[in-house]
C-alpha positions as CSV (number, residue, x, y, z in Angstrom):
1,M,36.0,78.5,108.6
2,S,32.5,79.2,107.3
3,G,31.1,80.9,110.5
4,N,28.6,78.0,110.8
5,P,30.2,75.4,113.2
6,W,27.9,72.6,112.0
7,L,29.0,73.1,108.4
8,D,32.6,73.2,109.5
9,W,32.3,70.0,111.5
10,T,30.6,68.3,108.6
11,V,33.3,69.3,106.1
12,E,36.0,68.1,108.6
13,L,34.2,64.7,109.1
14,Q,34.2,64.2,105.4
15,S,37.9,65.1,105.1
16,L,38.8,62.7,107.9
17,A,36.7,59.9,106.4
18,Q,38.3,60.5,103.0
19,A,41.8,60.3,104.4
20,G,40.9,57.2,106.3
21,L,39.5,55.5,103.2
22,F,42.7,56.3,101.3
23,Y,45.3,55.4,104.0
24,G,43.4,52.7,105.9
25,R,44.1,49.0,105.4
26,D,41.8,47.2,107.8
27,A,38.6,46.1,106.1
28,F,36.5,46.9,109.2
29,D,38.0,50.4,109.5
30,L,37.3,51.1,105.8
31,E,33.7,50.1,106.3
32,R,33.5,52.5,109.3
33,Y,35.1,55.4,107.3
34,E,32.7,54.8,104.5
35,R,29.8,55.1,107.0
36,V,31.2,58.3,108.4
37,R,31.5,59.7,104.9
38,T,27.9,58.8,104.2
39,I,26.8,60.5,107.5
40,A,28.8,63.6,106.6
41,A,27.0,63.8,103.2
42,E,23.6,63.4,104.8
43,M,24.4,66.1,107.4
44,M,25.6,68.5,104.6
45,A,22.4,67.8,102.7
46,A,20.3,68.6,105.7
47,L,22.2,71.8,106.4
48,T,22.1,73.1,102.8
49,D,18.8,71.7,101.5
50,L,20.6,70.0,98.7
51,P,19.6,66.5,97.6
52,V,21.8,63.8,99.2
53,A,22.7,62.5,95.7
54,K,23.9,65.9,94.7
55,V,26.0,66.3,97.9
56,R,27.6,62.9,97.4
57,D,28.6,63.9,93.8
58,L,30.2,67.1,95.1
59,F,31.4,65.8,98.5
60,C,32.4,62.2,98.0
61,N,33.9,62.0,94.6
62,E,37.6,62.2,95.4
63,T,40.3,60.0,96.9
64,G,43.4,60.8,98.8
65,Y,44.2,63.5,101.3
66,Q,41.6,66.2,100.9
67,T,42.8,69.7,100.0
68,P,41.0,72.8,98.8
69,K,40.2,73.3,95.2
70,L,41.8,76.3,93.4
71,D,39.5,78.8,91.7
72,T,41.1,81.6,89.7
73,R,39.4,84.9,88.9
74,A,40.8,87.3,86.3
75,A,40.5,91.1,87.0
76,I,40.7,92.9,83.7
77,F,40.3,96.7,83.5
78,D,39.5,99.3,80.9
79,G,40.4,102.5,82.6
80,D,38.2,102.7,85.7
81,R,35.9,99.9,84.7
82,I,36.2,96.1,85.4
83,L,35.2,93.3,83.0
84,L,32.4,91.0,84.2
85,V,30.8,88.1,82.3
86,R,27.2,87.1,82.7
87,E,26.5,83.5,83.7
88,N,23.6,81.4,82.3
89,D,21.6,82.2,85.4
90,G,21.8,86.0,84.7
91,R,24.3,86.9,87.4
92,W,27.8,88.3,86.8
93,S,31.3,87.3,87.8
94,L,34.9,87.9,87.0
95,P,36.1,85.4,84.3
96,G,37.3,82.3,86.1
97,G,37.0,78.7,87.2
98,W,38.7,75.7,88.6
99,C,42.5,75.6,88.1
100,D,43.4,72.8,85.7
101,V,46.0,70.3,87.0
102,N,48.4,71.0,84.2
103,L,48.2,74.8,84.4
104,S,49.7,77.4,86.8
105,V,47.5,80.0,88.5
106,G,48.5,82.6,85.9
107,E,48.0,80.3,83.0
108,N,44.6,79.3,84.3
109,A,43.5,82.9,84.6
110,V,44.5,83.5,81.0
111,K,42.7,80.4,79.8
112,E,39.5,81.3,81.7
113,A,39.5,84.9,80.3
114,R,39.8,83.5,76.8
115,E,37.0,80.9,77.3
116,E,34.5,83.0,79.2
117,A,35.2,86.6,77.9
118,G,36.8,85.9,74.5
119,L,39.9,88.0,75.5
120,D,43.6,87.3,75.1
121,V,45.1,88.5,78.3
122,R,48.4,88.6,80.1
123,A,48.5,87.7,83.8
124,E,50.3,90.6,85.5
125,R,50.2,90.3,89.3
126,L,48.5,88.7,92.3
127,I,45.6,90.5,93.9
128,A,44.6,88.1,96.7
129,I,44.4,84.6,97.9
130,L,41.2,84.1,99.9
131,D,39.4,81.2,101.6
132,G,36.0,80.8,99.9
133,G,34.5,79.5,103.1
134,R,35.2,82.7,104.9
135,H,34.2,85.1,102.2
136,N,31.7,83.6,99.7
137,C,28.1,82.2,99.9
138,P,26.7,79.7,99.8
139,V,29.3,77.6,101.6
140,S,30.7,74.9,99.4
141,A,30.7,71.2,100.3
142,Y,34.4,71.3,99.9
143,G,37.2,73.8,100.6
144,V,37.8,76.4,97.9
145,T,40.8,78.8,97.7
146,K,40.1,81.8,95.4
147,V,43.0,83.4,93.7
148,F,42.4,86.8,92.1
149,V,44.8,87.8,89.4
150,A,45.3,91.2,87.7
151,C,45.3,90.8,83.9
152,T,45.9,93.1,81.0
153,A,43.7,92.6,77.8
154,L,45.7,92.2,74.6
155,G,42.8,91.7,72.2
156,G,40.0,89.5,71.3
157,V,36.2,89.7,71.1
158,F,33.4,88.1,73.2
159,V,31.5,85.2,71.7
160,P,28.5,83.7,73.5
161,N,29.4,80.2,74.8
162,S,28.2,77.4,77.0
163,E,29.2,79.2,80.2
164,T,28.6,82.9,79.6
165,T,26.1,85.0,77.6
166,E,27.7,88.5,77.7
167,A,30.8,90.3,78.7
168,R,30.7,94.0,79.7
169,Y,32.9,96.5,81.6
170,F,31.3,98.1,84.8
171,P,32.4,101.1,86.9
172,E,32.7,100.4,90.6
173,S,29.5,102.3,91.4
174,E,27.3,100.3,89.0
175,L,28.0,96.7,89.7
176,P,25.2,94.3,88.6
177,E,23.8,91.3,90.5
178,L,26.8,89.1,91.3
179,S,27.3,85.4,91.5
180,E,28.4,85.5,95.1
181,A,29.7,82.0,95.2
182,K,32.3,83.2,92.6
183,N,32.9,86.7,93.7
184,T,31.3,89.2,96.1
185,A,30.9,92.9,95.8
186,D,33.7,93.3,98.5
187,Q,36.0,91.2,96.3
188,I,35.3,93.2,93.2
189,R,36.0,96.4,95.2
190,M,39.2,94.9,96.4
191,C,40.2,94.4,92.7
192,F,39.5,98.1,92.1
193,E,41.7,99.0,95.1
194,A,44.5,96.9,93.8
195,H,44.1,98.4,90.3
196,R,44.5,101.9,91.8
197,S,47.5,101.0,94.0
198,P,51.0,100.4,92.5
199,T,52.1,99.2,96.0
200,W,49.3,96.8,96.6
201,I,50.1,94.0,99.1
202,P,47.9,90.9,98.3
203,P,45.8,89.8,101.3
204,F,45.5,86.2,102.2
205,D,43.1,84.5,104.6
């Protein structure tokens, strides 16, 4: 839950409409579900100030039963510093992105570290599984589950690319401006805590 009931109701309406469009068979019911989906997109646009066309692209582009998207974030440490990459908008995040359908969570964390930070890494252990709607802003038009994975750097070198312009290690006390839709300061601090604790128990919510 996002903490904003209107956003939560809108996302639920979209989910119900999407399921109805996939499982429904009656032509009149399908027409009604399509209208409910359109209303949900218009509501989301009004609540977030995003253009309706943009919301429809994000909100109404899938079929079948709606489930959250998986987003992996690789926590890579050098001593007491954590690796962050700078996005094109100037804000920073842990290397990560949507989990590809043909990759496991660990494999995706490795892939994203290579693509965004230029590093070859080994996925070591789970740090946390978190509901993006509860922890990250702005609230997404669809459900997002964030999986934080502790990784060990094996080698490599950063090369500027289409997604990131820089990679740098930061101490916990000197975090830069973060891309909070991808990771918050609290989530980065959680990664530090996990790094320091050999008996870390991954939270999930």
